[in-house]
C-alpha positions in Angstrom: -39.9 90.8 -59.8 -37.8 92.7 -62.6 -36.8 90.3 -65.2 -33.5 91.9 -65.5 -33.4 91.7 -61.1 -33.6 88.2 -61.7 -31.4 87.4 -63.9 -29.0 89.8 -62.1 -29.0 88.0 -58.7 -29.2 84.7 -60.0 -25.8 85.1 -61.6 -24.0 86.1 -58.2 -24.5 82.4 -57.7 -21.9 80.9 -59.7 -19.2 83.2 -57.6 -17.3 81.3 -55.4 -15.7 82.6 -52.3 -11.8 83.5 -53.4 -12.9 84.6 -56.7 -11.7 87.8 -59.2 -14.7 88.2 -60.8 -15.3 90.6 -63.8 -18.4 93.1 -63.2 -20.2 94.3 -66.7 -21.4 97.4 -67.0 -25.4 97.9 -67.3 -28.9 97.7 -66.1 -29.0 94.4 -65.3 -25.4 93.8 -63.9 -26.2 96.2 -61.2 -28.6 93.8 -60.4 -25.4 91.9 -59.6 -23.2 94.3 -58.2 -25.7 95.1 -55.5 -26.4 91.1 -54.7 -22.5 91.1 -54.6 -22.3 93.5 -52.4 -25.0 92.6 -49.8 -22.6 89.1 -49.7 -19.7 91.1 -49.0 -21.3 93.0 -46.0 -22.1 89.2 -45.0 -17.9 88.4 -45.3 -17.8 87.0 -48.7 -14.4 87.0 -49.3 -14.1 88.2 -53.1 -12.3 90.5 -55.7 -13.4 92.7 -58.1 -12.3 94.3 -61.8 -14.8 96.6 -63.1 -15.4 97.4 -67.0 -16.2 101.2 -66.6 -16.3 104.0 -64.2 -19.7 103.6 -63.5 -19.4 99.8 -62.1 -16.3 101.0 -60.3 -18.2 103.4 -58.1 -21.1 100.9 -57.6 -18.7 98.3 -56.2 -16.4 100.8 -53.8 -19.8 102.2 -52.7 -20.6 98.7 -51.8 -17.3 98.1 -50.2 -16.4 95.5 -52.6 -12.6 94.8 -52.8 -11.6 96.4 -56.6 -8.6 95.4 -58.6 -7.3 97.3 -61.4 -6.9 95.1 -64.3 -3.3 95.7 -64.5 -2.7 94.2 -60.7 -4.2 90.8 -62.0 -2.8 87.6 -63.7 -6.1 86.3 -64.2 -10.2 86.5 -63.8 -12.1 83.7 -62.8 -15.2 85.2 -64.3 -17.0 87.6 -65.7 -20.7 88.7 -65.5 -21.6 91.1 -68.0 -25.1 92.3 -69.6 -25.5 92.5 -73.9 -28.6 93.7 -75.8 -28.9 91.2 -78.2 -27.8 87.6 -78.3 -27.9 85.3 -81.4 -28.3 81.5 -81.3 -24.7 80.6 -81.9 -23.9 82.9 -78.8 -22.7 85.7 -81.1 -23.6 89.2 -78.9 -23.6 92.8 -79.5 -22.9 94.9 -76.8 -22.3 98.8 -75.6 -24.8 100.1 -75.3 -23.4 102.7 -72.2 -20.5 102.8 -74.1 -18.1 100.4 -71.8 -17.7 98.2 -74.9 -13.9 98.3 -75.1 -13.2 97.7 -71.3 -15.8 94.9 -71.2 -14.3 92.7 -74.2 -11.0 93.4 -72.8 -12.0 92.1 -69.5 -13.9 89.5 -71.5 -11.3 88.5 -73.0 -8.7 87.4 -70.0 -11.4 85.8 -68.3 -11.9 82.0 -67.7 -15.8 82.3 -68.2 -18.2 84.8 -69.2 -21.8 84.6 -68.4 -24.3 87.4 -69.5 -27.3 88.2 -67.5 -30.2 89.5 -69.9 -34.2 89.6 -70.0 -35.8 87.5 -72.9 -36.2 90.1 -75.1 -32.4 90.0 -75.9 -32.5 86.7 -77.4 -32.7 86.8 -81.1 -32.8 84.6 -84.3 -30.6 87.2 -85.9 -28.4 90.4 -84.9 -28.5 93.7 -86.1 -32.0 95.4 -84.9 -29.8 96.3 -81.8 -27.7 99.5 -83.4 -24.3 98.3 -83.2 -21.6 100.1 -81.8 -17.8 101.3 -82.5 -15.7 103.0 -80.8 -13.0 105.1 -82.0 -10.3 107.9 -81.4 -11.6 111.2 -81.9 -8.8 112.2 -84.2 -10.0 111.2 -88.3 -13.4 110.5 -86.5 -15.7 112.2 -89.8 -13.3 110.2 -92.4 -14.6 107.3 -90.6 -17.8 107.8 -90.8 -17.6 108.8 -94.3 -15.9 104.8 -95.1 -18.9 103.6 -92.8 -21.2 105.9 -95.7 -19.4 103.8 -98.4 -20.0 100.5 -96.7 -23.9 101.2 -96.3 -23.8 100.9 -92.3 -25.9 103.6 -91.9 -23.2 105.3 -89.3 -24.4 108.4 -86.4 -22.3 109.8 -84.3 -23.2 109.2 -80.4 -24.5 112.8 -78.6 -25.1 113.4 -75.2 -27.1 116.1 -75.2 -25.7 118.7 -77.4 -22.4 117.5 -76.7 -20.5 114.6 -78.8 -20.5 111.2 -76.7 -16.6 110.4 -75.1 -15.9 107.2 -73.4 -14.0 106.1 -70.1 -11.3 106.2 -72.7 -12.4 109.2 -73.9 -13.3 108.3 -77.3 -16.3 108.5 -79.4 -18.9 105.7 -80.4 -20.5 105.7 -83.7 -23.9 103.6 -84.0 -24.3 101.4 -86.9 -27.3 101.0 -88.1 -26.5 97.7 -90.3 -30.1 95.5 -89.8 -29.5 91.5 -90.1 -26.1 90.9 -89.5 -25.6 87.8 -91.4 -21.5 87.2 -91.2 -20.7 88.3 -87.4 -17.6 86.9 -87.4 -16.2 88.3 -91.5 -18.1 91.7 -90.6 -15.4 91.8 -87.2 -12.7 92.0 -89.7 -14.8 94.0 -92.0 -14.6 97.1 -89.2 -11.4 96.0 -87.2 -9.6 97.1 -90.3 -10.2 100.6 -90.9 -7.9 102.8 -89.0 -8.7 104.5 -86.3 -11.6 102.2 -84.9 -10.6 101.0 -81.7 -13.1 98.5 -80.4 -16.4 97.4 -81.8 -19.9 95.6 -80.2 -19.9 92.6 -81.6 -18.8 90.0 -79.1 -18.0 86.1 -80.7 -17.3 83.6 -79.1 -17.0 84.5 -76.0 -19.7 83.9 -73.7 -19.7 80.6 -72.2 -23.2 81.0 -70.5 -26.3 83.1 -70.2 -29.1 83.5 -67.9 -32.2 84.8 -69.5 -35.4 85.7 -67.7 -38.7 87.1 -67.7 -41.4 87.6 -65.4 -41.1 84.9 -63.9 -38.6 82.3 -65.1 -35.3 81.9 -65.5 -33.4 79.5 -67.9 -29.7 79.3 -68.3 -28.7 78.5 -72.7 -25.1 77.2 -72.4 -22.7 78.1 -75.8 -19.3 77.1 -74.9 
């Protein structure tokens, strides 16, 4: 079976009835949402908060009850994907441009589970470009600041147009290479005016469900 499908479907086992569940964004969580939709059709009671317009549309199409962040006072469990995870549970996320909503939902969740195929488990973060969400006003100056810091920035495009997030912001990819200190890099990036959020997720994940073509393992972090 597809490792992404294995990991995504396994995560549904951690969802208990009557939970408020955060649903992430991406190609692995897609299978989580599909599986959850199957359970809902059988009468399983759950409510969801979605991290992107795409996930919201998918959940609604499967008749999963969806709430906005403003309608909840807590989230029991959030299931999301990741682009990379290091041994300390620090991760890079945001490949699909939903990093801002993903981080807001994750920060307000009692538990966070990441679902990934085994290629996403790394010794050090940095092979995958780090996405940074910035406001359009002054974005060129932000790019220049990243150049000065040696971060090799690249504005994300969608065809010939600048890619826009669900919030109408831009994404700048940083090609930093090996990230020796994710926590310090977090602070450095957030000090730059115009930066809304970035794809470094530190101290957030509780466990990762990791799959290859035939096996699933669960890594606990905190």
